[in-house]
C-alpha positions in Angstrom: -202.6 23.3 -157.0 -202.4 20.4 -154.5 -202.6 21.1 -150.8 -201.8 18.7 -147.9 -204.9 18.1 -145.9 -205.8 15.8 -143.0 -208.9 14.7 -141.1 -208.1 16.6 -137.9 -211.2 18.8 -138.2 -213.5 15.9 -139.1 -213.2 12.9 -136.8 -215.1 9.6 -137.4 -218.8 9.7 -136.6 -219.5 6.5 -134.8 -222.8 6.5 -132.8 -223.2 3.9 -130.0 -224.4 0.6 -131.4 -223.4 1.4 -135.0 -223.9 -1.7 -137.2 -222.8 -0.1 -140.6 -219.7 1.9 -141.4 -219.8 3.9 -144.6 -216.5 5.3 -145.9 -216.0 8.0 -148.5 -212.6 8.7 -150.0 -211.8 12.1 -148.4 -214.1 15.0 -147.3 -214.9 17.8 -149.6 -213.9 21.4 -148.9 -217.5 22.0 -147.8 -217.6 19.0 -145.6 -214.3 20.1 -143.9 -215.8 23.7 -143.5 -219.0 22.4 -141.9 -217.1 19.6 -140.0 -219.5 16.9 -141.2 -219.7 14.4 -144.0 -221.5 14.8 -147.4 -222.1 18.5 -146.7 -222.0 19.9 -150.2 -225.6 20.9 -151.2 -225.4 19.0 -154.4 -224.3 15.7 -152.8 -227.1 13.2 -152.8 -226.0 11.0 -149.9 -228.5 12.1 -147.3 -231.5 12.4 -149.7 -230.8 8.9 -151.0 -230.3 7.4 -147.6 -233.4 9.1 -146.2 -235.4 7.8 -149.2 -234.1 4.3 -148.5 -235.5 4.6 -144.9 -238.7 6.3 -146.2 -238.0 9.5 -144.1 -237.6 13.2 -144.7 -234.1 14.3 -145.7 -232.2 15.6 -142.7 -230.8 19.1 -143.5 -228.7 20.4 -140.6 -225.6 18.7 -139.2 -227.5 18.0 -136.0 -230.5 16.4 -137.9 -228.0 14.3 -139.9 -226.2 13.1 -136.8 -229.6 12.2 -135.2 -230.7 10.4 -138.4 -227.4 8.3 -138.5 -227.5 7.5 -134.8 -231.1 6.4 -135.0 -230.2 4.0 -137.9 -226.9 2.9 -136.4 -224.8 4.2 -139.2 -221.2 5.4 -138.8 -219.3 7.6 -141.2 -215.7 8.2 -142.0 -213.3 8.1 -144.9 -210.7 5.7 -146.3 -208.0 8.4 -146.2 -206.7 10.2 -143.1 -204.5 12.6 -145.1 -203.5 13.4 -148.6 -202.5 15.9 -151.2 -205.6 17.1 -153.0 -206.8 19.9 -155.2 -209.9 21.4 -153.6 -212.4 18.5 -153.6 -211.2 16.6 -156.7 -210.8 12.9 -155.9 -208.9 12.4 -159.2 -206.1 14.6 -157.8 -205.5 12.7 -154.6 -201.8 11.8 -154.1 -199.7 10.6 -151.2 -202.7 9.2 -149.4 -202.3 7.9 -145.8 -205.1 5.6 -144.7 -207.2 5.9 -141.6 -206.6 3.7 -138.5 -209.5 1.4 -139.4 -209.1 -0.9 -136.4 -209.6 2.0 -134.0 -212.8 3.0 -135.7 -214.1 -0.6 -135.7 -213.3 -1.0 -132.0 -215.9 1.8 -131.2 -219.0 -0.1 -132.2 -220.3 -3.6 -133.3 -219.9 -2.9 -137.0 -221.4 -5.7 -139.1 -220.6 -4.3 -142.6 -218.3 -1.8 -144.2 -219.3 0.1 -147.3 -217.5 2.5 -149.6 -219.1 5.2 -151.6 -217.7 5.8 -155.1 -215.0 4.4 -157.2 -212.1 6.3 -155.6 -213.0 5.1 -152.1 -213.4 1.6 -153.4 -210.0 1.6 -155.1 -208.3 3.1 -152.0 -210.0 0.6 -149.6 -208.7 -2.2 -151.8 -205.2 -0.7 -151.8 -205.0 -0.1 -148.0 -207.1 -2.8 -146.4 -207.4 -6.6 -146.7 -210.9 -7.1 -145.5 -214.5 -7.5 -146.8 -216.5 -4.5 -147.8 -219.4 -3.6 -150.1 -219.0 -0.9 -152.7 -221.8 1.6 -153.2 -222.2 4.0 -156.1 -221.1 7.6 -155.6 -223.6 10.1 -154.2 -221.8 13.0 -155.9 -223.7 15.0 -158.4 -220.9 14.1 -160.8 -222.5 10.7 -160.9 -225.4 12.2 -162.8 -226.3 9.0 -164.7 -227.7 7.7 -161.4 -230.9 9.3 -160.0 -231.5 9.8 -156.3 -234.3 7.2 -156.6 -231.9 4.6 -158.0 -229.2 5.4 -155.4 -231.8 5.0 -152.7 -232.9 1.6 -154.0 -229.3 0.4 -154.1 -228.6 1.8 -150.6 -231.8 0.1 -149.3 -230.9 -3.3 -150.9 -227.3 -3.3 -149.7 -227.4 -1.5 -146.3 -230.8 -2.3 -144.7 -230.2 -6.1 -144.3 -227.3 -5.3 -141.9 -229.5 -3.0 -139.7 -232.2 -5.6 -139.0 
């Protein structure tokens, strides 16, 4: 059953001096519960990103925020509100995009990335600007190991942080 959900409990995370903005599609039930991004224990976003930076994986919300701030990475989602069943991207309907310009005005963002096919498709639908798609960090993307994810993240993201 679809429920109407919005981003009111999970604002954009934009540390001072952020150079990179990474956008997912819409936060999972667990991310909304914890009020931070990529919170589901099986999501491989933070393990892959930490491996790309050759660091230990941040576990708590505070550790994750400090990690992102240290590396000048901002997080948000392409969609501000939508109808969705639990955390299933393939059920997203009636999507309303974020106010991207207000997010970009908060920091000197050099590159925008999307994670996963749904975020990529929605970004193309709603915004006419350059971005770089990244593979999904969801455990549903099992064909891609954390090591391979980290290599792709390092190759694509790190040049914008130098």
